[in-house]
C-alpha positions, 0 to 999 in steps of 0.5 A: 769384683775387680779390686785395682786398677785406681790410682789414688792420690799420694799422702802418707800416713800409717797406723794400726787399730786393733779389731775386735772379733768374736772369738778371735778376740775374747778366747784366752788361750795359750797360743803360739803359731800365728798363720795368715793362710787361705784354706778355701781358696776364695782369695781371702786369708784366713786364720789359723792359730795353735794353742799349747798349754803343758795339758794340751788344748785345741787349735783355731780356724777361722773363715774369711766372710770377706765382708770384715767378719770371721766364722769360727770352725769348731768342728773340723779335725784341724781343731780338735787335737787337744795336744800341746801344739807349737808350729804350723807351716801350711803348704800344698804337699800333693800339688793339687792347688790347696793348702794341706797342713802341718802342726807340730807338737812339743812333748812333756815328763820327757815323753815325745809328741807325734805331729799331726798332717792334715790333708785338704778336702779342697774346700777348707775342710781337713782329714787328719791322716795318722799313718803318714810317715813324718806324723809317726815320730814322737819328738819335741818339735816346735816348728815346720817349714816346706821346701822342694829339696831335691828339685822334682817339684814336689814339696819336702818337709823338715821340722825341728826337734829341741830336746832329749837330744834329737835329731831334726828330720827330713822327709822327702815327698815320694809324689803320690801323697806318701813321704819317706823319712831320709837321715843319711844327710848332713842337714839331719845329723846334728842333735842340737836344741833346735827352735826355728828353720828357714829356707833362703838363697843366701848366696844367691846361687838360685837354690834354697839354703837351711839356717837353723837357730839353736838354743845355745850352750857353751857346753856343747858349743851349740850355736845356729847352724847354716847349711848350703845347698850344693845340689839336690840332697847334698849339703855343706854345713857353713861355719865361717860366717859371722851368722853361726859365730855367737853363742845365743839363746837364739828362738827364730830368725826372718830373712828378707832384703832390708836394704834393697840390694838384691840379697837376703838380710837376717834377723835373729830372736834371741831370749834369756832369763835376764833377757838378750839382745837380738841381732841384725846381719846385713848380707854382702853377696853372701857374707854377712856384718852385724849392724851391732848399732842398730836400734834393733840389737839395742834392748835385751829382751825375751823375743820369739817371733818375728816378720819382715813386712811393709807396713806403710807401703814406702818400698822398704821392709819393716820388722815386727817382733814378738816378746814373751816370757819375760816380766819386765817386758810386755810389749812388742817391737815395731821397726820402721824402715828409713829407706836404707836399712836403718830402722827407727822404733815405733812407740805410737801405734796400737800395734806397737803398744799392745799389752801382754805376751806375743809368741807368733806373729804374721803378716796379711791383708785380711781385707784385702785393701793393699795394706798388711794388717797383723795377727798376734798369737798371744800367751800371757800366763798361757791365758791371753786372748790373741790379737789382730790389728787392721793396717788404716795406712793410706796414700802410699801405692801397692800391689799383691800378686799370687803366684800359681806354679804349672811346672814348679809345685803349685803355690810357688814355695821357693820362688824369688820375685824382684820388682823395679818402680820409681819412688821418690825419683829413685829407680828402686828394685825390691825382693821378695821370696814365698816361704812356708813359714815365716820366722818362729812358729808362724806363717805370713800370706801367699799373696806377695805384697809390695809397698810402692810409695808414690810410683805410679807404674811398675816398670818391671816384675821379674819372676824366678819360679822354682822349676828354673824358669824366669818370667818378666812382666812390663809396665803393671798398674799399681794398686791391684791384686794380680795373678801370675801363672808360671808359663802365661808371660801374662798377669792376670786381674785377680777376681776378688769376690766381696761380700758385697754392696748391692749396686743397681742397675748394671749397665747404668742410664742416668743413675744407680742405687746402692745398699749397703750390706746387712753387716755393715757398721761403716760410719764414713763411706764415699763413692769414687767413680774413676775413668778405666785410665784411672782418673777420678771422675767422682767423689761423694760421701755417701749414707752408711744406713741408707741406699744411696742414689747416685746421680750419673747422667752426666757421664759420658757412655762407657766403662767406669770403675767405682771404688767404696771406702769407709775412712780411706779403706776400700771395702768394695770396688768394681766396674760399671757401664754408662750406656 
């Protein structure tokens, strides 16, 4: 099935509704990491959640059934560790095309815990490798993140320690499925209480630098740290920028281009016994100015997870911040970007009014309708169920792209993507990066998402691959899901297979019969037919409980696109041939 190539009329609305999923929504747990990841490589984001109370608890994996439901995995080794799991990062460690996992744990009673590397079998099942190098040290780890540090196109691993003066650890990928500990670099020399790590090209010179948040203490001058990448395995600590000047209790950070000027700005999530204000820093070509007047910095709270995403598809990045462990704070923060890097606090949506404590959060489009959904890892009193919020927005256009490296690592971790379109009459450049972790403890979908507002075509997409190759794609249709393969020079339509409606016959002579899937609980179905150029030809209401016969006898011979929607959300799409 092809999703996308359809021009949707531009009317604006955006909201969230909490969706109940068996097991996901009704299993109390002490959850930490929220991950939207496609473990079985079928084009649909699955869900992974870590759990880590003091006594240990199994993690959770839910496979997307491509029909609005998930299947709970119970027997795989990845959900049977019964340990104090914290952060998780999925990446293709062996460059075989599927996502492997590294799950870090937090020690107890003065004793560090081992971390867990799980190798993907290629079908979304995993093998635990206890003897691999990065799983041997006993640590107090909170987050992990993959990047190609030494430019050999194999992903290396860096993870934090936040207790007992343990150094952060870096393991170099040897390219044969094994890893080697590297300890003689500046990025492994500190013994601070490190919580979160981001790989980001903050200075725009084409390589990935390292930013670390630390739980600061004035006694040890434990500020956040920044290491500039000066070549393979050569890092210089930077101490003269605003982002490393404050002594805060920092838990997490998120880097994205919030003002669409081409460089990556920084959000820092802070916490304290009585709350502490978060921080927003605007990047000015490698130097930073703190926006102390932003609403983002106006409240003292306990924040941990955070993530940027364009939740209203208007062409700029909004911000979700998770709060926990402060009795006076039981809601998260959803900040909506006004288009120039300023924000307003959402107080009305279901997502903004969710009650409890959330540790990690992630953006992903689990139903493949072009609107970013939200996963929350909740942990109020170590006994709260997790949450999925479906984005019910309509109107604005979008595009999603999956990147496949050939010379670069397979999932293109470290790539930078720039997109140019005309939104509200203005030429707009947007920038994204592909990372293996998002904010504190969590991970957004690998499928890159851009909101496009009322843009009717994407003028240009520029991809800077980790290998150094730069490719440009021109005049791309909006509302599509595409695949970019390094070196091909063209975007391919992603074949998204829905657990779909039955539509027969195809080719069509006079009419088609549409049968709704047995699982459906739809209540407002519509059928829309479009010309191959995207012009709406036919729209009619459908019954959600019976077979629907659609008369197409007036259609001229040719190929058409169809979309089936439920309350403006795409639930199936494809092509038919009229004879």
